[in-house]
C-alpha positions as CSV (number, residue, x, y, z in Angstrom):
1,M,102.2,74.6,49.6
2,E,104.6,75.5,52.4
3,R,101.7,76.3,54.7
4,V,100.3,72.8,54.0
5,H,103.6,71.2,54.8
6,Y,103.8,73.0,58.2
7,K,100.4,71.7,59.0
8,I,101.5,68.2,58.0
9,L,104.5,68.5,60.4
10,L,102.1,69.7,63.1
11,V,99.9,66.7,62.7
12,L,102.9,64.3,62.6
13,F,104.2,65.8,65.9
14,L,100.8,65.5,67.6
15,L,100.2,62.0,66.4
16,Y,103.7,60.8,67.5
17,G,103.3,62.4,70.9
18,F,99.8,61.0,71.3
19,A,101.0,57.5,70.3
20,L,103.9,57.6,72.8
21,T,101.7,58.6,75.7
22,P,101.4,55.2,77.3
23,L,105.0,54.4,76.6
24,G,106.1,57.1,78.9
25,L,104.5,55.1,81.8
26,Y,107.5,52.7,82.0
27,K,105.9,49.3,82.5
28,K,103.0,50.7,84.4
29,P,99.5,49.8,83.1
30,V,97.5,52.6,81.7
31,E,95.1,52.4,84.7
32,Q,97.8,53.8,86.9
33,V,97.9,57.0,85.0
34,H,98.0,58.9,88.4
35,S,101.6,57.8,88.6
36,G,102.5,60.1,85.8
37,Y,101.3,61.2,82.4
38,Y,104.0,60.5,79.8
39,S,107.1,60.2,82.0
40,V,106.2,63.2,84.3
41,G,106.3,60.9,87.3
42,K,109.7,59.5,86.4
43,F,112.8,61.6,87.1
44,D,116.2,60.1,86.5
45,P,118.5,61.1,89.4
46,G,121.6,61.2,87.2
47,D,121.7,63.3,84.0
48,D,118.1,64.5,84.2
49,A,118.6,65.7,87.8
50,G,121.9,67.3,87.0
51,Y,120.3,69.6,84.4
52,Y,117.3,70.3,86.5
53,A,119.2,71.0,89.7
54,Y,120.3,74.4,88.4
55,L,116.7,75.3,87.8
56,R,115.3,74.1,91.1
57,S,118.2,75.2,93.3
58,G,118.6,78.6,91.6
59,F,114.9,79.6,91.9
60,I,113.9,77.9,95.2
61,D,117.2,78.2,97.2
62,G,118.8,81.2,95.4
63,D,122.1,79.4,94.9
64,F,123.7,76.4,93.2
65,D,124.5,74.6,96.4
66,F,123.2,71.1,95.5
67,F,123.9,69.5,98.8
68,D,120.2,69.8,99.6
69,E,119.0,68.4,96.2
70,K,117.1,65.4,97.4
71,R,116.5,64.1,93.9
72,Y,120.1,64.5,92.6
73,W,121.9,61.2,92.8
74,H,125.3,62.8,93.0
75,F,124.5,64.9,96.1
76,D,127.2,63.1,98.0
77,E,130.0,64.0,95.5
78,V,131.4,66.8,97.6
79,T,134.4,68.5,96.1
80,E,137.4,70.1,97.9
81,T,135.4,73.3,98.0
82,G,132.7,71.7,100.2
83,Y,130.1,72.2,97.4
84,V,128.5,69.3,95.5
85,A,129.8,68.7,92.0
86,N,127.6,69.0,88.9
87,Y,129.0,67.7,85.7
88,W,126.1,68.8,83.5
89,P,125.7,72.2,81.8
90,M,123.1,74.7,82.8
91,G,121.8,75.8,79.4
92,A,118.7,73.6,79.4
93,A,117.7,75.0,82.7
94,L,117.8,78.5,81.2
95,F,115.3,77.4,78.4
96,W,113.0,75.6,80.9
97,S,112.9,78.6,83.3
98,P,109.7,80.2,81.9
99,F,107.9,76.9,82.3
100,F,109.3,76.3,85.7
101,L,108.0,79.7,86.8
102,A,104.6,78.8,85.3
103,G,104.7,75.6,87.4
104,H,105.6,77.7,90.5
105,G,102.6,80.0,89.8
106,L,100.3,76.9,89.4
107,A,101.6,75.4,92.6
108,S,100.9,78.7,94.4
109,F,97.4,78.8,92.9
110,Y,96.7,75.2,94.2
111,N,97.8,76.3,97.6
112,A,95.6,79.4,97.5
113,M,92.7,77.0,96.7
114,D,93.6,74.9,99.8
115,Y,95.2,72.0,97.9
116,P,98.5,71.2,99.6
117,V,101.0,71.2,96.7
118,P,104.6,71.6,97.9
119,L,106.3,74.8,96.6
120,D,109.6,72.9,96.4
121,G,110.4,72.8,92.7
122,H,109.8,69.1,92.6
123,S,106.0,68.7,92.9
124,F,104.0,67.8,89.9
125,P,103.2,71.3,88.5
126,Y,106.9,72.0,88.1
127,Q,107.7,68.6,86.7
128,A,104.8,68.6,84.3
129,L,105.2,72.1,82.9
130,T,109.0,71.7,82.4
131,F,108.1,68.5,80.5
132,L,105.7,70.5,78.4
133,G,108.5,73.1,77.8
134,S,110.9,70.4,76.6
135,S,108.2,69.0,74.3
136,I,107.4,72.4,72.8
137,E,111.1,73.0,72.2
138,G,111.1,69.7,70.2
139,F,108.2,71.0,68.2
140,A,109.9,74.3,67.5
141,A,113.0,72.3,66.3
142,L,110.8,70.4,63.9
143,F,109.5,73.6,62.3
144,L,112.9,75.2,62.2
145,C,114.4,72.2,60.6
146,Y,111.9,72.5,57.7
147,A,112.5,76.2,57.4
148,L,116.3,75.7,57.1
149,T,116.2,72.9,54.6
150,R,113.6,74.8,52.6
151,R,116.2,77.6,52.1
152,L,118.3,75.2,50.1
153,Y,115.8,72.7,48.6
154,S,112.3,72.2,47.2
155,A,109.4,72.2,49.6
156,R,108.8,68.5,49.1
157,A,112.4,67.6,49.8
158,A,112.4,69.9,52.9
159,L,109.2,68.2,54.2
160,A,110.6,64.7,53.8
161,A,114.0,65.6,55.3
162,S,112.7,67.4,58.3
163,A,110.0,64.8,59.1
164,F,112.3,61.8,58.9
165,A,115.2,63.6,60.6
166,F,112.8,63.9,63.5
167,M,110.9,60.6,63.4
168,A,113.6,58.2,62.3
169,T,116.2,59.2,65.0
170,C,116.1,58.8,68.8
171,L,114.9,62.4,69.2
172,P,111.2,61.5,69.9
173,Y,112.2,59.5,72.9
174,F,113.8,62.5,74.5
175,V,110.9,64.8,73.4
176,F,108.0,62.7,74.6
177,V,109.4,60.2,77.1
178,R,112.7,61.1,78.9
179,N,112.1,64.8,78.4
180,R,114.2,66.1,81.3
181,M,117.3,65.4,79.2
182,S,118.6,68.4,77.3
183,H,118.2,67.0,73.8
184,S,115.1,68.9,72.7
185,T,116.8,72.2,73.7
186,D,120.1,71.0,72.2
187,V,118.6,70.3,68.7
188,L,116.8,73.6,68.7
189,V,119.9,75.6,69.5
190,C,122.0,73.6,67.0
191,L,119.5,74.5,64.3
192,I,119.6,78.2,65.3
193,F,123.4,78.1,65.1
194,F,123.3,76.4,61.7
195,Y,120.9,79.0,60.5
196,F,123.6,81.6,61.0
197,Y,126.0,79.5,59.0
198,L,123.5,79.5,56.1
199,K,123.1,83.3,56.5
200,Y,126.9,83.7,56.4
201,R,127.0,81.8,53.1
202,E,124.1,83.7,51.6
203,S,125.0,87.3,52.5
204,K,128.0,89.1,51.1
205,S,128.0,91.9,53.6
206,K,127.7,90.9,57.3
207,P,127.7,93.5,60.0
208,W,129.6,93.2,63.3
209,S,126.3,92.6,65.1
210,F,125.8,89.4,63.0
211,F,129.1,87.9,64.3
212,V,128.5,89.0,67.9
213,L,125.1,87.3,67.9
214,W,126.4,84.2,66.2
215,G,129.1,84.0,68.8
216,A,126.6,84.5,71.6
217,I,124.5,81.6,70.1
218,G,127.7,79.5,70.0
219,G,128.2,80.2,73.7
220,L,124.6,79.2,74.4
221,L,125.1,76.1,72.2
222,I,128.0,74.9,74.5
223,L,126.1,76.0,77.6
224,V,123.3,73.5,76.6
225,R,125.7,70.6,75.9
226,Y,129.5,70.6,76.1
227,I,129.8,68.2,73.1
228,N,128.4,71.0,70.9
229,V,131.9,72.6,71.0
230,F,132.5,70.5,67.9
231,Y,130.3,72.9,66.0
232,L,133.0,75.5,66.4
233,I,134.8,73.7,63.5
234,I,132.5,75.7,61.2
235,P,133.7,79.2,62.1
236,L,137.3,77.9,62.4
237,W,136.9,76.5,58.9
238,L,135.6,79.9,57.7
239,I,138.5,81.7,59.3
240,V,141.0,79.4,57.6
241,E,139.1,79.8,54.3
242,T,139.4,83.6,54.6
243,A,143.1,83.4,55.4
244,L,143.7,81.3,52.3
245,D,141.7,83.5,50.0
246,K,144.2,84.9,47.6
247,E,141.8,87.4,46.1
248,A,140.9,89.1,49.3
249,F,142.8,92.2,50.4
250,R,144.7,92.1,53.7
251,K,142.6,94.8,55.2
252,K,139.4,92.9,54.4
253,K,140.9,89.8,56.0
254,L,141.7,91.7,59.1
255,I,138.2,93.0,59.3
256,V,136.8,89.5,59.0
257,F,139.2,88.2,61.6
258,G,138.1,91.0,63.9
259,K,134.5,90.2,63.4
260,F,135.1,86.5,64.3
261,F,137.1,87.6,67.3
262,A,134.2,89.8,68.5
263,G,132.0,86.7,68.1
264,G,134.5,84.7,70.2
265,I,134.3,87.3,73.0
266,A,130.5,87.1,72.9
267,L,130.8,83.3,73.1
268,A,133.0,83.5,76.2
269,V,130.7,86.0,77.9
270,V,127.6,83.8,77.3
271,F,129.5,80.7,78.6
272,S,131.0,82.5,81.6
273,P,128.2,81.5,84.0
274,Q,129.2,77.9,83.5
275,L,132.9,78.8,84.2
276,A,131.8,80.6,87.3
277,A,129.8,77.6,88.5
278,W,132.7,75.2,87.9
279,N,135.0,77.5,89.8
280,S,132.6,77.8,92.7
281,L,131.5,74.2,92.9
282,H,134.7,72.3,91.7
283,G,137.4,74.8,92.5
284,V,138.7,74.5,89.0
285,L,137.6,75.9,85.6
286,S,136.6,72.5,84.2
287,S,134.1,69.7,84.6
288,L,135.6,66.3,84.2
289,N,132.9,63.7,84.9
290,P,134.5,60.8,86.8
291,H,131.7,58.5,85.8
292,T,132.6,58.7,82.1
293,V,134.4,55.5,81.1
294,V,136.8,56.1,78.2
295,V,138.0,53.2,76.1
296,S,141.6,52.6,75.4
297,L,142.8,55.0,72.7
298,S,145.0,52.5,70.9
299,L,144.3,52.3,67.2
300,F,142.9,48.8,67.5
301,S,140.5,49.6,70.3
302,V,139.3,52.8,68.5
303,L,138.6,50.9,65.3
304,D,136.8,48.2,67.3
305,S,134.8,50.8,69.0
306,Y,133.9,52.3,65.7
307,K,132.7,48.9,64.5
308,D,130.4,48.5,67.5
309,F,129.2,52.1,67.1
310,L,128.2,51.5,63.5
311,F,127.2,47.9,63.3
312,G,127.0,46.6,67.0
313,G,124.1,44.4,68.0
314,N,123.1,46.5,70.9
315,Q,122.5,49.9,69.4
316,G,124.7,50.0,66.3
317,L,123.9,53.2,64.4
318,F,123.1,51.7,60.9
319,F,120.9,49.0,62.5
320,F,119.2,51.2,65.1
321,E,118.9,54.5,63.2
322,P,119.7,53.6,59.5
323,I,118.5,57.1,58.4
324,W,121.9,58.4,59.3
325,A,123.5,56.4,56.5
326,L,121.2,58.1,54.0
327,G,122.1,61.5,55.5
328,L,125.8,60.7,55.2
329,V,125.3,59.8,51.5
330,G,123.6,63.2,51.0
331,L,126.5,65.1,52.7
332,V,129.0,63.4,50.5
333,L,127.0,64.3,47.4
334,I,126.9,67.9,48.5
335,F,130.6,67.8,49.1
336,I,131.2,66.7,45.6
337,R,129.5,69.7,44.1
338,D,130.2,72.3,46.8
339,R,133.3,71.5,49.0
340,S,133.3,75.0,50.5
341,F,129.8,74.5,52.0
342,A,129.9,70.8,52.9
343,G,133.5,70.6,54.1
344,P,132.8,72.0,57.6
345,C,129.5,70.0,57.7
346,L,131.3,66.7,57.1
347,A,134.1,67.6,59.6
348,A,131.5,68.5,62.3
349,S,129.6,65.2,61.5
350,F,132.8,63.2,62.0
351,L,133.6,65.0,65.3
352,F,130.2,64.1,66.7
353,T,131.0,60.4,66.3
354,V,134.1,60.8,68.6
355,A,132.1,60.9,71.8
356,P,130.1,57.7,71.4
357,V,133.2,55.9,70.1
358,V,135.5,57.1,72.9
359,V,133.0,56.8,75.7
360,G,131.0,53.9,74.3
361,H,127.3,53.3,74.7
362,D,126.2,55.1,77.8
363,G,123.1,53.2,78.6
364,S,120.6,55.5,77.1
365,F,118.2,55.1,74.1
366,G,119.8,55.3,70.7
367,Q,122.9,57.2,69.6
368,R,122.0,60.4,71.4
369,Y,125.5,61.9,71.0
370,L,124.7,62.4,67.3
371,L,121.5,64.4,67.9
372,P,123.4,67.8,67.7
373,A,124.2,66.8,64.1
374,L,120.5,66.7,63.2
375,P,120.7,69.9,61.1
376,L,123.5,68.2,59.1
377,L,121.4,65.0,58.8
378,A,118.4,67.0,57.5
379,I,120.6,68.8,54.8
380,G,122.0,65.5,53.7
381,L,118.5,63.9,53.5
382,A,117.1,66.8,51.6
383,E,120.0,66.4,49.0
384,V,119.1,62.7,48.5
385,F,115.4,63.4,48.2
386,E,116.0,66.2,45.7
387,R,118.2,64.1,43.5
388,A,116.1,60.9,43.7
389,R,113.0,62.5,42.1
390,R,112.5,59.5,39.9
391,F,112.5,57.2,42.9
392,Q,110.4,59.3,45.3
393,G,108.2,56.3,46.3
394,I,111.2,54.2,47.3
395,V,112.8,57.0,49.3
396,W,109.6,57.8,51.1
397,V,109.0,54.2,52.0
398,T,112.5,53.9,53.2
399,G,112.1,56.9,55.5
400,A,108.7,55.7,56.7
401,A,110.1,52.2,57.5
402,A,113.0,53.8,59.5
403,S,110.5,55.9,61.5
404,A,108.3,52.9,62.2
405,W,111.4,50.9,63.3
406,I,112.3,53.6,65.8
407,F,108.8,53.6,67.2
408,I,109.0,49.8,67.7
409,L,112.3,50.2,69.5
410,I,110.8,52.9,71.8
411,A,107.9,50.6,72.5
412,H,110.4,48.0,73.8
413,Y,112.8,50.3,75.6
414,K,112.0,50.4,79.3
415,T,108.4,49.4,78.5
416,I,108.7,45.7,77.5
417,F,112.3,44.8,77.8
418,E,114.6,45.2,80.8
419,H,116.9,48.2,80.7
420,N,120.0,47.7,78.4
421,I,119.6,44.1,77.5
422,P,122.4,42.6,75.4
423,D,121.9,42.5,71.6
424,Y,119.0,44.9,71.9
425,I,118.3,45.2,68.2
426,S,118.1,41.5,67.5
427,Q,116.0,40.8,70.6
428,T,113.6,43.6,69.5
429,F,113.3,42.2,66.0
430,K,112.6,38.7,67.3
431,N,109.9,40.1,69.7
432,I,107.9,42.0,67.2
433,P,105.3,39.2,66.7
434,S,104.7,38.9,70.4
435,L,104.5,42.7,70.7
436,F,101.5,42.7,68.4
437,E,99.9,39.6,69.9
438,S,100.1,40.9,73.5
439,G,98.5,44.2,72.7
440,E,101.3,46.1,74.3
441,F,101.9,48.0,71.1
442,F,98.3,49.1,70.9
443,R,97.7,50.2,74.5
444,P,95.2,53.0,74.5
445,T,96.5,56.5,75.2
446,T,95.7,58.0,78.5
447,L,93.0,60.5,77.4
448,P,91.0,58.1,75.2
449,H,91.3,55.5,77.9
450,Y,89.8,57.8,80.5
451,L,87.0,59.0,78.1
452,S,86.1,55.4,77.2
453,T,85.5,54.4,80.9
454,G,82.4,56.6,81.1
455,N,83.4,57.5,84.6
456,Y,84.2,61.2,84.5
457,A,84.4,61.8,88.2
458,L,88.0,62.7,88.9
459,D,89.4,61.9,92.3
460,D,91.5,65.0,92.9
461,Y,93.3,67.9,91.3
462,R,96.2,65.7,90.2
463,D,93.9,63.6,88.1
464,V,92.4,66.7,86.5
465,F,95.9,67.9,85.8
466,F,97.3,64.7,84.3
467,L,94.2,63.5,82.5
468,L,92.9,66.8,81.1
469,I,95.1,69.8,81.4
470,I,98.4,68.4,80.2
471,P,97.0,66.5,77.2
472,T,95.0,69.6,76.2
473,L,98.0,71.8,76.4
474,Q,100.1,69.3,74.6
475,I,97.6,69.6,71.7
476,L,96.6,73.2,71.8
477,I,100.0,74.9,72.3
478,P,101.6,73.5,69.1
479,I,98.4,74.5,67.2
480,V,98.5,78.0,68.6
481,L,102.2,78.3,67.8
482,T,101.7,77.1,64.3
483,F,99.1,79.7,63.4
484,A,101.1,82.4,65.2
485,F,104.0,81.4,63.0
486,F,101.8,81.7,59.9
487,R,100.9,85.3,61.0
488,L,104.5,86.3,61.4
489,R,105.5,84.8,58.0
490,E,102.7,86.8,56.4
491,G,104.5,89.9,57.6
492,I,102.2,91.7,60.0
493,S,103.2,95.4,60.6
494,F,104.5,94.9,64.1
495,F,106.9,92.2,62.9
496,K,108.1,94.3,60.0
497,K,108.8,97.2,62.4
498,A,110.5,95.0,64.9
499,K,112.6,93.1,62.4
500,G,115.5,95.6,62.4
501,Y,115.8,95.4,66.2
502,I,115.8,91.6,66.6
503,V,119.5,91.1,66.2
504,P,120.8,93.9,68.6
505,T,118.0,93.1,71.1
506,A,118.7,89.4,71.2
507,T,122.5,90.1,71.4
508,V,122.2,92.6,74.3
509,T,119.7,90.3,76.1
510,L,122.0,87.2,75.9
511,L,125.1,89.1,77.0
512,A,123.2,90.9,79.9
513,I,121.7,87.7,81.2
514,S,125.0,85.9,81.0
515,T,126.9,88.7,82.8
516,A,124.2,88.9,85.5
517,A,124.2,85.1,86.0
518,T,128.0,85.1,86.3
519,I,127.9,87.8,89.0
520,F,125.1,86.0,90.8
521,I,127.0,82.7,90.9
522,E,130.2,84.4,92.2
523,L,128.4,86.3,94.9
524,S,126.1,83.5,96.1
525,H,128.8,80.8,96.6
526,P,131.3,82.1,99.1
527,P,134.0,79.8,100.6
528,L,132.4,77.5,103.1
529,P,133.6,77.3,106.7
530,A,135.9,74.4,107.5
531,E,133.5,72.7,109.9
532,I,130.7,72.6,107.2
533,K,133.2,71.2,104.6
534,S,134.3,68.6,107.1
535,E,130.8,67.5,107.9
536,R,129.8,67.3,104.2
537,H,132.8,65.2,103.5
538,R,131.9,62.8,106.3
539,I,128.4,62.4,104.9
540,S,129.8,62.0,101.4
541,A,132.1,59.2,102.6
542,A,129.3,57.4,104.3
543,S,127.0,57.7,101.3
544,N,129.6,56.5,98.9
545,F,130.3,53.6,101.3
546,L,126.6,52.7,101.1
547,K,126.4,52.8,97.3
548,T,129.4,50.4,97.0
549,F,127.8,47.7,99.2
550,P,128.2,44.8,98.7
551,N,131.2,45.4,96.4
552,T,134.0,44.6,98.9
553,K,136.8,46.1,96.8
554,K,135.0,49.4,96.3
555,M,133.8,49.4,99.9
556,Y,137.4,49.5,101.2
557,T,138.3,52.2,98.6
558,E,135.6,54.4,100.0
559,L,136.7,53.6,103.5
560,K,140.1,54.8,102.6
561,K,138.6,58.0,101.3
562,S,136.5,58.4,104.4
563,E,139.8,58.3,106.5
564,K,140.8,61.5,104.7
565,F,137.6,63.4,105.4
566,S,136.2,61.7,108.5
567,G,137.0,64.6,110.8
568,N,137.2,62.3,113.8
569,E,138.8,58.9,114.3
570,D,135.9,57.2,116.1
571,A,133.5,57.9,113.2
572,H,135.9,56.3,110.8
573,L,136.5,53.3,113.0
574,A,132.7,52.9,113.4
575,L,132.4,53.0,109.6
576,R,135.0,50.2,109.3
577,G,133.0,48.2,111.9
578,D,129.8,48.7,109.8
579,A,131.7,47.3,106.8
580,F,132.0,44.0,108.6
581,F,128.7,44.2,110.4
582,I,126.6,44.4,107.2
583,R,128.5,41.4,105.9
584,K,127.7,39.5,109.1
585,E,131.4,39.3,110.0
586,F,130.8,40.2,113.7
587,E,134.3,39.3,115.1
588,P,136.2,42.0,113.1
589,A,133.2,44.3,113.5
590,R,133.6,44.0,117.3
591,K,137.2,45.0,117.2
592,F,136.6,48.2,115.2
593,Y,133.6,49.2,117.3
594,A,135.6,48.6,120.5
595,L,138.4,50.9,119.2
596,A,135.8,53.5,118.3
597,V,134.3,53.3,121.8
598,A,137.8,53.5,123.4
599,N,138.3,56.7,121.5
600,N,135.0,58.1,122.4
601,P,132.7,56.3,125.0
602,R,129.7,58.2,123.7
603,S,130.3,57.2,120.1
604,Y,127.5,55.8,117.9
605,A,129.5,52.6,118.0
606,A,128.7,51.9,121.6
607,L,125.3,50.4,120.7
608,Q,126.7,48.7,117.7
609,L,129.4,47.0,119.9
610,E,126.7,45.5,122.1
611,R,124.8,44.3,119.0
612,A,127.9,42.8,117.5
613,N,128.8,41.1,120.8
614,F,125.3,39.6,121.0
615,L,125.4,38.4,117.4
616,A,128.9,37.0,117.8
617,G,127.7,35.0,120.9
618,T,130.0,36.7,123.4
619,I,127.1,37.9,125.4
620,D,123.9,36.0,126.1
621,L,120.6,37.7,126.5
622,D,117.7,36.0,128.3
623,L,114.4,37.4,126.9
624,V,112.3,36.0,129.7
625,S,114.6,37.3,132.4
626,L,114.7,40.8,130.9
627,L,110.9,40.9,130.6
628,N,110.5,39.7,134.1
629,Q,112.8,42.5,135.4
630,L,110.6,45.0,133.6
631,K,107.4,43.5,135.1
632,S,108.9,43.6,138.6
633,G,109.6,47.3,138.2
634,K,113.3,47.2,137.6
635,S,113.0,49.3,134.5
636,S,116.3,50.9,133.4
637,D,117.9,52.2,130.3
638,E,120.1,49.1,130.1
639,I,117.2,46.6,130.3
640,N,115.2,48.4,127.7
641,R,118.3,48.8,125.5
642,L,119.1,45.0,125.7
643,L,115.5,44.2,125.0
644,G,115.6,46.4,121.9
645,I,118.7,44.6,120.7
646,Y,117.1,41.2,121.3
647,Y,113.9,42.1,119.4
648,L,115.9,43.7,116.6
649,D,118.7,41.2,116.0
650,S,117.2,37.9,117.2
651,L,113.4,38.1,116.7
652,K,113.7,40.5,113.7
653,Q,110.8,42.6,115.1
654,P,112.0,46.2,114.6
655,V,108.7,47.8,115.5
656,E,108.8,46.2,119.0
657,A,112.5,47.0,119.2
658,M,111.9,50.7,118.6
659,K,109.5,50.8,121.6
660,Y,112.2,49.5,124.0
661,F,114.9,51.8,122.5
662,K,112.6,54.8,123.0
663,S,112.0,53.7,126.6
664,S,115.7,53.4,127.1
665,L,116.3,57.0,126.0
666,E,113.3,58.2,128.1
667,T,114.8,56.5,131.2
668,N,118.2,58.0,130.7
669,P,118.4,60.7,128.0
670,E,122.1,61.3,128.5
671,Q,123.4,57.7,128.4
672,A,126.5,56.8,126.5
673,H,124.5,54.8,124.0
674,K,122.4,57.8,123.0
675,K,123.8,58.4,119.5
676,G,123.5,54.7,118.7
677,I,119.9,54.5,119.8
678,E,119.0,57.6,117.9
679,A,120.6,56.1,114.8
680,A,118.6,52.9,115.3
681,L,115.4,55.0,115.7
682,S,116.2,56.9,112.6
683,Q,117.1,53.7,110.8
684,Y,114.1,51.6,111.7
685,G,111.5,54.0,112.9
686,K,109.8,56.5,110.7
687,Q,110.9,54.9,107.5
688,W,110.2,51.3,108.4
689,W,106.7,51.2,106.9
690,R,107.9,52.7,103.6
691,L,110.8,50.3,103.3
692,T,109.1,47.1,104.3
693,S,106.3,47.8,101.8
694,R,108.9,47.6,99.1
695,G,110.7,44.6,100.4
696,Q,113.8,46.6,101.4
697,R,116.3,45.2,104.0
698,M,117.0,47.8,106.6
699,D,119.6,45.6,108.3
700,S,121.8,45.8,105.2
701,L,122.5,49.5,105.6
702,P,125.3,51.0,107.8
703,G,124.0,52.7,110.8
704,L,126.5,55.6,110.7
705,Y,124.9,56.8,107.5
706,F,121.5,57.1,109.2
707,H,123.0,58.8,112.2
708,M,124.4,61.4,109.9
709,L,121.2,61.8,108.0
710,N,119.2,63.3,110.9
711,T,117.6,66.3,109.2
712,E,114.4,66.4,107.2
713,I,116.2,67.0,103.9
714,N,118.6,64.1,104.5
715,R,115.8,61.8,105.4
716,A,114.3,62.7,102.0
717,R,117.6,61.7,100.5
718,L,117.3,58.4,102.2
719,N,113.9,57.9,100.7
720,F,115.3,58.5,97.3
721,I,118.2,56.1,97.7
722,Q,115.6,53.5,98.7
723,N,113.7,54.1,95.4
724,D,111.0,55.9,97.3
725,Q,110.2,59.0,95.3
726,P,107.0,60.5,96.5
727,F,105.6,62.6,93.6
């Protein structure tokens, strides 16, 4: 029976993933599959890039210096150390590393076959295979969820609980669509941690190695997501329970306390690489994300936030993921009959609601902060299914309806609706008829669509990869893992022999890897020289200034910050001039540019001052006269420069303007306007065709920023800021 149930879970996983294939394309028609299978071609520069940066930078660059992470949106958040802050934990990167290395091997293979695939950690083999890794972790979590619930309940109850805990929550979105988030890994490790809790309750004698490994798993748990620290309420509860046990001898209590202490040491060792990273990158042993908005902690505001969290029209829990209500009922029922077991489970469940209540909805899909509590949800659901045997049909229909509702919500999210529309739930419900009528809901999956065309001639190696290899692996790997799992459960001789070595081997491996990683981080991030720190702070100030445009209040806040880190006065004055220039306030712009030039005649602001004077009407340029002077042979750096200004700012012909600016530099390479002209060439030259093709406005960006971004890596950053993400 159990073997059949595992096969059912396998089929459900494959069908769900297959059905979500087109939804990962994010508003793109199926025909544009080259842009990315599932969401492979989409890479969120915030959270996703924060997790992934450890992986790419560690393997490719050999450090965690994220200043050159071109796809990390927070590259400009330079701390006092001169390094770039990373507010996300590194645990997910550890789990993705085998798949990343496989991607590196594949990229190397393509290059050996004369296909130019960048070995940079960002090209499609890396992205696709780490996606595959995240998906496989979600599959493993599904199987482990069934195995855990089966230890406590009947096979049928365990099947229903694990299936609906997976399909009726927001987890599939992070397994199949936005898979560079850490949630697949997170749920898997939480299930492993909870397995140790069950073993603790089941076994009377527990060796020291059990506690050390449990503690190490606890460290790994927090290393994947910081919020998982709430799970430590379980061992703390057990410690208090032991202390209050009147029947236990004092010596026995001390031994138990010692075992938990040993587990705590193991936890600290496994988590130590993150502490080392914080210390190296932030200069402190903490990671406070400044982008987190915390609601007022008054009683009224907290209660109001809880109301929105549970019943809000946007993504209120009991409307968006009603399966959690059923799981809560189950946990309460368990608590009634077994307070010792369910007490810490309920306490942990409550703690996991703190983050979404205090922080509020963070703009992602569903109540993802609750996903670590999925093992608790599964146990609660299994209790309900076990007790409701006479109403099995109703319970199954309820779970199926909740799963279908989540699928409909995913079909709308980022695929049909705009991101984070108000009253998301009600709008989705109203739109269901049009969803079916439009055919969006039944778009063909990528592979069937390709096969149905009858045109099997693939354009290049990327098509082969996205259309054939990834879908095939997505199907075959879970199947292979399933049958390998069956073989292990049948107790082959190797597994029986190895069983006694699993705990100590796993413990030593985790502790050794953590210690080595800590040493590596400490040695690979020495203090940066003062001049490098100063330059990075200048770039950070300019980038933050750019991101705040056209928010005037924030703009001047960033200008104030830039004053602290500017390194030289003329750069800061030029930045102030840009603040007015991009708002077309040319008079005050002229004043700041003039001050910058007075400070340094060869400042970037020298060209900007001439542009501001021209646009303010204080100088008059005669196009005919300037062109005639060129024709008569009076070519000079000044004439070419003024023609460049006229074509750029009056005629709005940047391509022509660049010709004259280049001629100006060729005529006099050492002129005072050199930096300004180079900035203009960088700003309007190589990137012009990319930006105009996307309707971007180059003249709305401060020139100083472009002047600073004069390396290949920094130009790649500019592409990313402009939503140009070559895959």
